[in-house]
C-alpha positions, 0 to 999 in steps of 0.5 A: 515360669508357670503355665496358664491354664487358660491360655488354650481356652477360647472362652476364658475372659479377655481371650478373642476368638475368631468370627463366627460363622455356621457350621455346614449342617446349619449353612445347608439348612439355610440354604434349603431354606433359601432355595424353597423361597426363592422357588416361591418367589418370596426372596431373591438374594441373600448375604452372610455376615460373620462377626465376633458376636454373632453371623447373620444370613440375611434374605432379601427380596431385591438386592438393593433394599433392606433385608427382609429378615436376618436369621442370626446365630448369636452363641453368647445367648445359647444358654439364656434365650437361645442362639438363634433368632429371626429378626425382622425389618425394623430390628424386632426379634420375630422368633428365638430359640435353642434349635435352628429348626425350631426358629425356621419354623416361623417360615412354614407354609401356614404362617403367610396368608395374603391380605387384600 
C-alpha cells in the first residue's frame, strides 16, 4: 500500500480546506479601524462572513441596510492581485493589495471630503 504524499496537504488539488477566516492580528487591525470610524459617526454595525473562498468584514451605517464596504480576504488571489480588497456598495473593487494595512489606507482621513 503506497502512501499519498499530498494526503495531508490542504492546498493539494481536490482537497477541501475549512472556511477562510482572519488571523488575530488582521482582526485586531479591522476592529481598530471599525472603532475609529464608529467614533467618527461613520459606521454603526459590522458583520463577519467566513467562507470557503473568502472571508469578508462588512460595515454598515445602519444594521438594516446593505453594507457600505466589504473588506475581503481572498487567499487564492494572493500571488496575483493581492489577497485583500475593499469593495463598495455596488460590488466595485475600490482598492486591492497584498498587505492589509496598504488596503486600509483607503479609509484615511484625507480620503473623504464633504461636498455641498
